[in-house]
N, C-alpha and C positions, 0 to 999 in steps of 0.2 A: 300269658295273655288271655283273657275272658274277650270274643266277639259275637255279638248279635248280627249275623246277617238277614237285609230284609230285603228278601224278593216278592211278586206280581204276584204269588202261587205256588200251589205243588206243584208241578211238570207230573205230568202224566202220560203210560207210553202208550196213545194214544195222538190222536191228531191233532190235538187241542198238547200242545208241547211249552205253553206258556209259563214260564219262569224257568228254562233251562238253563239258558246264561246263569243267574245269581244261583241258582242253587248250587250247579257246575262249580262257582267262584268260590260258597260253602265248602265243601266237600276239596277244593284242591287244598284252601286253607287249613282244614283240618290237618289232611295229607302232610305241610310240613310241620307239622306240631303246634298251631290253635285251636285253643280250645273252643270249640263255633257250633253256635245254633242257630237255625235257620226261622226267623219266623216273617210270618204275612197274614194279610185281612184282604183279603179276597171279596169285594164287593161289586163286582160287575156284576152285567143287567141280567136276569131272571132268561136272555132270550139265549146268553151264551153262557150260565148258568144257573144251575135248578138248586144247588143243593145248599142244606142251613146244617152246618154242623161245624165240630170243632178238630183240630187235630195235635193230640202232646202226647209223642214218643219216636220211635229212630228210626226213621226211617232214612235204608239204606246207608247204614251207620251214622248219620248224623241228626242231632237230638234237633227236632224242629218242633216248632207252636202254631199253631194257625188257625184262621176264623173261616170261616165261607159263610159269606148274608149278602145274596146278590138285591141288591137296593141300586143299584145304578139305573141314571134319569131321573131320581127322585132330585129338585132341587137344591142345589148345590152349594146353601146355606143347611141344610138339615144333613146332605148327605157330608160334610166335613167333618159335622158337629156328630155322627155316630163311628167314621171311620176316628173317628180321633179315640172316642170310649173305647169302642174295640182294639185302637191300638194300645191303650195306655192299659186296659188289660192284658194283652199278650205280654208287656216290656214287662208287666210286674208278674206276672206267670215266670217267665223266663227263669227271673231276679230269688223268686220263691223256690223254686226247680235250681236251679243251678248257683247262685250265686253273684255276688255285683262282680256285674260289666265294665270293659274297660273301655269296648269300641263297639258303636254302630254303627252298622255299614250298608249303606241305603243305597240298593240298585232302583234303574228309572225315577227316582226321589219324585218328579212332579204325576206321575201316574201313584205313587203309592205312601205318601204325607203329605200334608197341608201346615199350614202357618202354626194351627194348633200343638201341631204334634213336634215341631219343633221347637218351640217354646214349652214346651212341657223337656224335651229331649234337651233342653242347657240349665233345667231343675235337676239334673239327673247326675250330673257327674262323670260323664261321658265325652270319649269323642268323637263327632261326629265325621264319618266320611262317608260324602257320596261317589259313587258313578252314573255317569249320564248315557243314557243309549238312542236316546226317542229320536224319532225324526223327524220327529212337529218341531224340537229344537232346530235340527239343520237345517229343517225349513222356515225357521223365523217364523215359526205359527203360532206363538202361543197366546193365550190368552191373557187379559188385565189378569184373571184371580191364575193364572200358570206364574204369570210376570211378576209378580207379587214375592209367591212360594219361593221363585227363582235367586230376586233380591234377598227376601233374607235366608235364604240357603249359602249363599256368598257369604253373609255376616256372619253366619255360626256357626261356619262350616270351619273343621279342621286342614281340613285338606280334600279335593276336586278331582275328578279323575275320569276321563273321553275313551271308550274307547277304538273311536282314531281321531285321526288331524285334523278330518274337516271336522270334527265335532267340538273340539278344543279349540277349534278358530270360531266354530259359530258362542262360545257358550263364553269365550273372550271379548265377543261382538257383546253380547248383551251386559258384563259384568263393566263395557266400559261404559254403554248407555246409562247406567244403573252408577256410572261415577266410583267404578273400583271399588266396589265395599269389599272383595277378594283380593288380600293384598299378596297371595303366598302364588307358586309357579299353577298355572293348570296339567297335570299329567294326564299321559298318555298312555293307556294298558290296555292293549285289547284283549275282547272277550276271548277265555278256558276254552280249545278246542279238545273235545273228550279222544283219550291217549291210545285209543284203538289204531287211530288213523296212523299210519305207516307208509313207505314204500311198500306196492306190490307190484309184482312185472306186468307186464301185455300181456294177455292172451291174443293169437293171433286170430282174424278171425274176417271172414270174408265183407262183412261190416264195416263203415269206416261209425263207429257210435260218439256220437255226443250226450251227454247228460245237465241236467240242471236238476235244482236240488235247493226245496223250501216247501215253506206253507202255501197254497193254493189259493194266494188274493188278484185281487188286481194290480197293488202296488209291483207283484214279482214280475209282472210282463212277460209272464207265459205263456199270451198269443202269439207275441212279437217272435217269442223263440221258434213255436208255428211254426206263425206265417214265411219267416224265413228259413228252415228246412224247407217247405213249398219252394223255396227259388229253388236252392241246395241241388234240391230234386232233377228242378228242370236242365243241371248237364251232370249231376254226378246223383245218378239213383243208388248207390249198393250206402245207402247211411240209415240209423237206425237215430231213431231219440227219446229217451228214456226221460219223463219226468218224474222225478224219485218224489214224495206228500202228498200232503192231501188236504180239503180244505174248501169254501163255500164254494169254490171257483168250476171245484171239477166239476161238473155238469154241464157249465159256459162251455169250457174247451171240450171235453169229449165233444160236443157238437160241433166246436170248431173243428178240430179231428176230421170230423165225416164230410162237414161242406169241402175241404179241401183235400179229401181221398186218401187219406193218411193213414185208416186203420191199420196197416201192414206195416207202419214204421214208426210211429208214435204208442211210446205202452205208458201208461200210468200208474205206479206201480201201487199208488197208497204207502200211506204211512212206517219208515223202516226204521230199524236200531241204527243205532253205529257199527257196530259190526254187520247187520246186514247190507249198509251203504258201500261199506268198503269190500264183502263179497263180489257185490252189483262194478266195483271198477274194472273187476279181471278185465274184461272186455270193452271197457269206456273209454276212447282216446282223449276224448276232451271237456271240456264243464266250459257252459255255453251262463247265460242272463240276462235276457233282457228288461229287470233290478230298474222299476223308476225312478227307486230312491233308497239307499242302504246308510247306518249309520256305522257295519262295517262289512260282512261278509265272512261268514264263516264257514262257510262251502269254497269258500276261496283258499280257504288256507287249507284245508280237509283236505279237498285235490293236490293242493301244491306239495304235502306233507304225504299222500301218495304214491306223487310223482307225476300227476297230469297236470299238461298246458291248463291255461285257461283265457276265456276267449268274453270280455267287459266292456261294458259301457261306458264313454272318457265321463259320465257321472258320478263311476263308484268312486267311495271312500280308497279303494286298494289301489286305484291305476297308477297313481305314484308307483307301486312296488314295481309292473308287470314290465319286462323286457321282448325280447326277443326270444331270451334264452329259457322264460314262464309264462309267455303268452300273446293274446292280443290284444288292441285295442281296437273299439268302434267309435262312432259319432252318434252319440247322441241328443234326444232331444233337434234332430235335425230331420225335414221331409225322408218320409219314406227311412227310420229307423230300421225297421227290419231288413231292408236288404243291405243297406250298411252290414247289417249285420252277419246277414248271405253272403257276402264277400269275404268276410273274414272268414269264416264256416269253409270256403271253399279254398281260401288261401293257409289254413292251417293244415288242407288236407298234403303240400307239399312242406308242407316244413319238415326240419329233423331233430328231434329234441333227447337231449341227455335225461329221461323219466329220473334215474337216480337220484343225479345229481339238485333235479328242480324239487326232492327232497329234499338233499342235504341242504341246500341253500336257505329252505321255506325254517330246516328246525331249526337253525341255528337263528333265527330272527322271532319265528312265533312259537317253538316250542312251547308245550305243558313249564316245561322245566326254567324257561327264562320268563313265563307270563309270571309267574310265582313267583321266582325270582325279584318283580319290580313289585309285585303284591308283598315281600315279605319287607323291603327298603322302604314302605308306605308305611306299614304299620312299627316297626322297628322305631322309626323316628319319633311316633307319635309315644311313643314307650319311653324314649330317653330325652323328651322335653322341643324336637326342635322344630 
């Protein structure tokens, strides 16, 4: 079976890791025996991307075809027309080089395609599968144009997947609003986690060490974690915080660290590879996040697979998976959210965790093998005509 996986862009080993979830799943599908091509049309604004380029080669053993053309910000009508033309060109090149496609699996569909592209795909004798990740869907903040694309996707897609139960619920509510154009079940299949993440023992340290992982953007709430650490230090000074990641908020976070006199307590590492993150976890006791909104939360799974408990807000999509054996939950969107987080950061220091059991329990539910098995079921059902 030949599958074209559509992502936002080709993820690069830098602070910009856009496309990493999509490309990782393309790699995973290839590993379980599918003939996979990864395709993208990256039209982000020139403020983000200045490249006009084409990719047509194997990238990390995955056949890849894509185009870079920074047109973000122009009128939607012209944008959609150019996006459609480039997508059609990418699709036709995939067929020219690799033969007839069976499935087109589109991630972040409301970002990656439009109504013209959907109608084009329906003429190509392919099954359409979509996986939604986008927080804007979770917030029910779609524009009229985006709602129109989603309604058409519900009508024309063979399978609809969400990366979390919260996102599945939001999609179901949109489907209800559109009077149920999608007649099948909406499946929940989590994002794939890099296979490098596995149990690693905790090394003894004089400090109790917290870590938060992700892009340094406002949505991730790193400022909340920094303020919470300042509260923790008032009672227990032997602590440290790693902020693992990079992004546009880095300078403001560095200023906040100085304002709270935490220069010797908080370390911003910059972007790290999966192997480097795992190495850091040798001295990390617990993962924490101040994130304002998530559609899944890969770092939570990574931390559990390594064997570390987590502290997340009750707004987090993984909150239903947290129990006393693997972490703590604090109240979000209440007054003084950072103080609620600080209370749990203090409480966790007195908890006793079986680190290896955390890793084992997570492996049973969220391992790469289990996620790929669920994806395999979706693809096989399409090949059998179900």
